[in-house]
N, C-alpha and C positions, 0 to 999 in steps of 0.2 A: 685440819681444814681440808676441803680438796683443793688439790693445786690444779686448774684449768691452764694446759698447757699448748705452747704455738709452736709452729712447726721449728723444729731445732732443741726444743726446751727440754729440759729432763730433771729429772724429780727423784731423791731416794726412796727407796723401797724399806719398809720397818718391817714385815712379813715374809715369810717365804712360801704361805698357801695363800694365791692368788682366784680371782677370778677375773677375765675380761669378757666386758659384755661389748658388744657390737650392735648399731643401731642405724637401718639403711632404709631408704624410701623404696627400695626393691630387692627382691630376693638375691643375695651374692653370696658367694662361695668363701669361706673363711677356712683356712689354714694357717699353720706355723712350719717354720724350719729352726732348727736350731745350727750354730756356726762354733766353728773353731775361734781359736785366739786370734786369728789372722782375719776372722770374719766370713769364711769360705763356708759352704755345706758340704762335706765328703761325700754323701750319697745318698741314694733313697732313703735308707733307712735312719736318715735325720730330717723327714720330711710327714707330718703329720698332715693329713689332708681327708678328706670325706670318703675316700677308698681305703683307707689306713689311719685311722683317727686317732689312734692313739701311739704314743712313746713314754720312754719311762721320765717320770715327770710331767706330762702333757697328753691332752685330751680336749679335740677339736669336735665340732657337730657333723656326725655325716650327711647332713642335710644343706642343701641350697636355701635361706632365709633371707627373711627381713631382721631377724634377731637372733642373736648366736650368743653363747655363754661357752668359754674357753676356758678349763682349768688347767692351772699351774702349778706344781710344787717345784720349787727353784733346789730344794735340798736333795731333790729324788731324779735331777735330771744327769746326766752321764757327765763324769768329773773332765770330760775333755771340752765339754761346750760350755762357750763361756758368754752365749750370745743366744736369744731367742726374740725371731721376727715375727711379727703378727701378718699376716698376707690378705688381702681382702680381693677377690677378682670376680668380674660378671660373669653371669652364666653366659655361656655361647651357645646362641641359636633362640635363646628365651624370648615370649615375647615381652618386649619393652626397651629402655634405652640400652645402646651397645656401648656407651661412654659414660664417667661418672661426673661429666659435666652436661648430663642431661636430667640428673637424678636430686634428692636432695642430699645434703652434707653428710657421709657418716658420720657417725659419733661413736668413740668408744670412751668407755669408764673402765679403768682399774680397781677392783674392791679388794678388801684384805679378808682375812676368814672370817670376821663378824660382820660382813656384810658391808663395812664401811666404804664409801668411796675415797680412795687414797687421789689420784690422777685423771683427770678427763680428757680429752683431743677433740675437736671437729676437726674434719680434714676439707678444707676449704681449697678456693683455686685450682680444681683439679676440671678437664677439660675432656681433652680424646682422650684420656687415660681409661684404659678399661681393666687393669692390674694397678695394684696400690700396697707397698711396705707402708702400714700402718703406725707401727708401733716398734719399738726394739727394748727388749729387756735385757741389759747387759752387765759383766761383772769385771768391778775395778776395785783392784785391794781387797779383796775379799767381800765387798758391800755389791750389793745391787742395784742398779737404780731403772728405770723408766726413761725413754725417749721419743720425742713426739717426732715421727721419720715423716710422712705422708710423701712416700716419693713415688711417682706415678710412673707408668710405662704404656704408653699408647701402642705398643705392637702385641699385648695382654701377659699372659702368664707365664709361657715361655720363656719370653725376654726376659720378664723378672728372675726367675729361676736360673737363667743363665747369667745374669748380672751377680748373683750371688757364687757362682760359681758353681751350679749342682751340675756332673756329668751326668751327660743324656735328660738334660734340662727338655727337649722338645717333646721327649717321649713321656716323660712325669706331667707335662701337662697335659697331652693328650690322654694319657689313663684318667688323668683328672675328670676332665668333661664327658668323658664315655661315663665314669663312674655317676656323675650327674645324670645324665641323658638316660641311663638303665634304669632311674630311679633309687639306686642306692642312698642318695641324698636327694627326695622329694622335694621340690620347693614348695614353700608354705607361701600364701598369699601377703602381699605388704599394704601395708597400712593406705588409704584412701592417697590418690593424687593430691587434692586440693588441701589435706594439710601437711602433706610432705616438707616442704619449706622449712615450715618451723618446727619438726618432730624433734628433731637434736635439742631445741631448746626446750621445746615443750616437758620432754623427759626429765628436765631438773628444777621445770620452774612450773608450781601448780598455776592453770588457765584463769584468768580474771573473769569475773562476771558474777559476781555473788558469792563466791567460794574459797573467799581468798584464807578463811581462818580453815577450812576442811580440804583444802589442796591434797594433803598427804595423808586422807583421812586413808582412800582406798590402796596407797601406796604402805601403809602401814600392816596389811598382810602380809607383806615379805618380811617383817620385821625391821625395816627401815625406808628411809624417803629420801628424793621422791621418783628415784626412777623402778617404775614399777614393772614387775616381774626379775629383778634382781633378789637372789636367796643366797644367803652366805653359804659360805663350806664349812663345816665342821673343823673344830681346832684339830682333830687328832685323825683328819682325812689321811687317806693315802690314795696315789693315783696307781690306776691299776699297772699292771705291767704288758706291754705291748704282748697281741696276740688272744688277749680274757674274750670272754665271750662279748659280744654285740648285741645289745636289742635290735630285732627285727622292725623293719620302717611300718606304719600303719599305711593301710590304702583307705580311700574314701575323702570325702570333700574338707574334713577337720583331724590336723592333727593333734594328739593326743599324747604325744609324748613330751615331756620337758625336763630338762637338764634342772635338776636342783642340788641341795645341802644334801652331801653325805656325811657318816660320823665314821670311827673306827670300829664301831658293832660289826661283828659277821653280818652279811646281806642274809635277808629272809630271801628264799627262793619268787622269782616274780611270778603270778599267776598266768596260767596259762591262757593264752585267748581263745574263744571259742571257733570254728573254721569260720569264715563269711559266706555268706551264698553269693554264685556269681552274680556280678552286677549290682552287689548291695554292697555299703561300707561295713566292714567288720561289726560286730556287737560289742558291744563297752563291757570294760570290766574294771573291779575296782583294783587300784593297786596300781592299773597300768601306767607309771612313771616311773622315772629312776629315784634312787631310794633306797639306803642299807637297812631298812626297818618297814614294815608294811604303814605304821602312822607316818612314816617322812613320805615312803611313794604316796599314800592318798593325800597329804598336804600338796605337795607338789604336784598332785592331778588335779585338786579345787584350783589350785593358781593356775595351772593351765587351762581348767575351762573358763575362768573368768578374763583368761586374754583372748580366748578364743571366740568368748561373746563380744569383747569389745571388740576384735577386728573384724569379725565379721558385720555388725552390725554397723561400723566406722566405714565399710565397705559399701553396705546397703544407702545412707544416708549419704554418701559421695556419689554415688550413682543417680539417688532420685535427685539431690543438685544438679547434676550434670543433665540429667533431663530436663528439668525447670529452665537451667540455665539457656540450653540448646532449643528451646520450645520459644521462649522471649527473643532470642537470636532470628528464628526464622520468620516470627510474625514479624517483627522489625523492619525486617527486608521488605515481606510483604507490603507494609503500609509504607516503606518511603517509597516505593515504585508507583507512580503517577497512574501506570498501567495495570496497575493487579493491586490497585486500592481497594475498587468495588467492583461489584459484579461477579457473578457464578464464578470466574476462573480465582477470584479471591475467596471468595467462600470454600473453592476445594482445598486451595492452599492453606488457608489454615486449618481446614478438616485432616489435612495429609499431616502437619506438623503436631496437630493434637493427636494423631493416630501415632505417630512415632513416639510421639513424649508417652503414651499410655503403655504404646509397647517395651519401651526399654524400663519403665518402671515395673511390670508386669515380670520381665524374667529378671530384673533383680531383687525382686520380692521373693519370686520360684528359689534362686539360689539362696538368699536368706531362711528361706521356709525349712530349706533341704538341709542346713547346717545347723540353724537352732532346733529342729528334729532330731538331730543324733546327739547333740547335746542334752536334750532332753531326758533323751532314752539313756546318756551317763550319768546324770545328775540322780535318775531314778534308783542306778545299780549301786553310786558312790554313797548316794546317801545312806542307805541301809547297812553299811559297811562301816561307816566311820564310828570312832570310838568315842566314850562320853565327852572329852573335851570338844571334839570337832562337832558334835551331834548336837539336833534339836531335841528340845524338852521331851516332845513325844516320841522320841527311838526309844525303843524297848531295849538297849542296850541300858537304860537306867532301871530298870526293872531288877536288874543282878548287878547294879554296882556296888563296888567293894571301894575304901579308901587306896588311892595307888602307892606305890611304895615310891616311886621317881616323878619328877615333875614332868609335864607333855611338853614338846616343843612350843604351841601353839595353843590359842583357845579361839573357840567361837563367840563372837560376841554381836551377831544378828545373821541376815542374810542381805543381798544385792540384789538388783535384778533393774530393767531398761523397759522402756514402754513398749519395744517393738515385740518383748514375746513376758509378758507379766507372773505367767505363771513359772517360767523359768527362775529359779532362785538361786545363785551362788552364795554358797557360806560366807561370809565374812568371817576368815582367820586374820589372827594379831598374835606375833611373836611374843613369846613370855621366855624371862622375864617382861614385863611392861617399860617399854621404851618411853612411853608417854603415858599420862594422867588421862583419864574420861570425863568426858562433862555431858550429864545429861539434860538436855536442856527442857525446862518446866517453862516456859514462855508459850506465847501462842502463833508464833511463828512458822510453824508447820504445815508443808503442804501437801499432805495426805489426804486420802479422800475420807470424808467425816471430818476432819482435823477441825474443820470450822465450828462444828456442832458441839463442840465440847467448852466447856467453861474454864474459866482459869485454875478453882480448885480441883476440876476433875485430872486437867492436866499436869497438876503439881502432884497429885495423888499417883497417878500413873507413871509419874517421874521416879518417884520415891521405888516404887513397886519393881520398876525395870533397875535401878540401881541395886536394889536388894538382891533381885535375881541373879543380876551381874556377881555380886560378891559372892553367892551361894555357888555358882557356879567355880568363882575361884579356891573359893575352900576346897570345893570339891575334886579338884584338879591336881592339890595339893597335897603333899603325905603329910602325916598326922604332924602339927606341930609348926611344919613350915610356913602357915600363913595366921595373920592375927587381924583382927576387925577393930577397927576403932570408928566412933561417930559423932560429929560435931550437931546438935540438932537444938538451937537454944530455945527456941519454941515449941519445942514437945509436940510439933507437927507432926512427925513422922510415928507416933507410938502405934499403931494398928500395921506400917507394913515390915517395924523392926520386931513384930512379938517374937516369930517362927526363929529369929537368930538370937533373941533373950531365953524362949524355950527352952533350946536344945542345947546352949550354951557358946554357942559359936561367939556371944557378944556377954562378955561378963557380966556387965552390970548396963543399965538405961543412962543413955548421957544426960550429963549434967547440964542444967536448963541456966540460960542466962550468959552473961558475957563471962562470968568466973569457968564456968563449963566450957567453953570455947578457948579462952588465955590456957586453961590446964592441958588440958590436951594439946594443943599446939606448943606451949612449952617441951611439954614430954617428949614429942617426936621429933621438934627442933633438938633437944640435946641429944637425941640418938643418932641424926642425921650429920651432928658435929663429931661427936664420938667416933662414931665406926669411920668417920671421913679422916680424921688424926690416925686412927691406928692400921688404915691400911697405905695412907699415905709413910707413917714412921715403920712401917711393917711389924707393927706390936699388936696384931690381932689378940696375942692370949692376954693382954693386958687390959681388956674392956672389964669392966664391973660387970661381976657376976648376975646383978640384978638385970642389967640388960638383955632385954629380950632381941634377938640375932634372928627371927625370923621374920620372911617379908612381910609389913605392914601394909593395909589397906585402911585408908582415910575418908569415910564417905561424910561429907560435908552437905546439910540440908539447909535450904533459905538461905545462901548466904544474898548480901552482907548483915543480914539480922545478927546481931550481937557482935560486931567486929570492928572494933577500933582501927587506927592506922596501924597500931604495932601487930595488931594481929593480922591484917589485910598484909605487911612485909612479911609476917614469918609464913604467911600461906603461899606466897608468890616464891618465896625462898624454899618451902616444902615441893612446891611444883617443878623448881629448876633442879636441886640439888639431890634432893631424894628417890628419883626413882634408878640414879648411878648407885646407892647405898640400899637399895631393898624399902623404900618408903613410897606408896604410891597413890595418886590423889584420885578422889570418883567425886567430882561434884555434881547435886543438883542443884539448878542455879537457872534463875530467868538474868540474861543479861542485862535488859530493860532496871531490873532492880539495882543494878550497880552504878549507873550512869552517875549516880554523883561523885564517884571517884575520878568521873572523868577518865581522858587517857591512859592515865595512869595503871589500868588494869589491862589494857589492849595486849602486854604481852602475853597475860597468864590466858587470856581465852586462846591468845594464838599457838599456846602450847600445849595445848588440852585436845585431844580427840574427841569432835561432838559427835553426840548419838541423841537420838531422839526416841519418847515413848511410843510415839506414833509413825507410820511410814512418814517420810520425806524425803524427795530429791535433793538432797543438800550434797552430798558426797562426790566431791571431783575426783577425777584421775588425771593425773598429769601425762600419759601416753598420747591419745586420742581425744581427751577433752570433755567425754562424758560426762554428763550428772546423773549419778546412780541413785537410784532409790532404795534407801535404807530399811530396812525392815527387822523392828526390833525381836529380839526373843521373848517367845510369849509361851506362858505354862499353859495346857488345856484346860479349859472351863472344867473345875468340877476334880481336877488330878491333884494329887497327894504328892507327886513327885519332888516337890521342894524338900517337904517336911520329911521325907522319908529318906532324902540325902543329907538334909542337916542329921538326920537321927543315927545312920550310919558314921558320919563325922563325929558327933557328939558321943557315940560308942565309944568311937577309936583313942578319941581324947582323954576320957574316962579310963580308959584301959590303960595309958601311958602316964594317966598323974597329972595331965595338964587341964 
């Protein structure tokens, strides 16, 4: 459970590899200092800042930005370091407020190596301060804790460093400001001002308005929820030593460098970026993001594209809202004055107001088009470099598909886009193993173009085809024998959709019909969950029955709740709640309206599942800036045999291993 700290409160840290996420309403400089047992910073080599972002066990961002991720490995810190202070400072001379009191309250979250949030802190009650000690990680009796500090300094960064006992604090503050000014830490545009006040809460709570069940959906691209963009760090990660090579900052209107998860695997060399033409943004390069493997770089780059699109679209919408508000105010002033209410002067004033509004909108659209054009160019490059787990079904990589030897870090569930640029589609990637079940909605509530022209039977057919496509992809990206599929189809309505799975042996036998078939499958999987949970808790995994399938299990449920009694519903809820932690995953194909007879008892089930649709639908909400994203399901090209080809490869591999 996440601890929401208040000023002065502390919380124990169970792990030593951490990531500290910072969210602010404006670009800020994020840094950290190491302190000795007396709480003093002995020298400049104990300070991590944009000009020198790495210390043993500590890495901060090279850029001033509204979003930061600081990496901490407490075991790798110098033995004399007893304390880590996380510092925030406003960019000197930059556009925007010169004090924290004039912007949204900064929000910080401490996450573990698995991405799970440990503690969070919103720094409130700041006023004239331009620098603040946000958090403190400190060692007591061999254990580490985090404390919410929130100590602000009106005299800025230099005063804060002096207070920590750093020799030459003024010179250090000057060097940090110069690094920012010289572009070593290029500022990234902040989220729109209109949304800033509630931004920290929005990162933790999904927005209301018809998306309460799906508010975490986009956040699941990062493997946990709901803080968008937070990526866990690998269990075997080591923090680079001081002086290690740093990636150079990009140029242009959009940043494509996004910190992300790393593993202990030796890093692949980063691709070389082509030289940019003078006055133009750099040409995009696939894998141009942090990570120790190419797949990891691509995953982080896709997530960065999502962030960039969300941010630049939010800025555009904010500018349009501002232009409309300003126009209304100016027209109100004209109408409120009897001398300018009518006549040529009034007409001229109204025309000028509308012209100013049109100019503001045009300027905002120009910036949006520029940034989105860069993203379109990057999407084109990245799409062709994606591995099978991340690629569309029409990608050439599937033509040379081979059953993998290890499970990938993520899986593509479809695409996401916004109405401002419908041709720009961002891959929707979710981390593996799945932490939430999937629900393919077979109802008629979809909002995509042409959805209203489909009758209920056609939507149900498309939903089952979509579920089978997801199942095939899951089988394809796992090693031989690491994934098994089960199906509940009491009415036998999914026969044609399941035919490829049966033909190539991915499904051993047709699903048994009726209530008996439902209860038999649920009982078998419930027993597996119970046995594995007991074995894990007692540390006796070698005592599991020999006939127990220890592979990951996927249960496809069609036409729920047909064939389900109260006991079966209870078992299904149990599998949805407890199954993912021990490798049993649920894929529901259902219309929620069909289950209304159970009343609110099934509401927790629907909320626990990630809702996707067989036709485009703008139902996915992100908790970052509140966009409603349109989800585009994965589609197999008409006339393509790619699914059967992949299943044939999987079947061949299974037979070779005697499965």
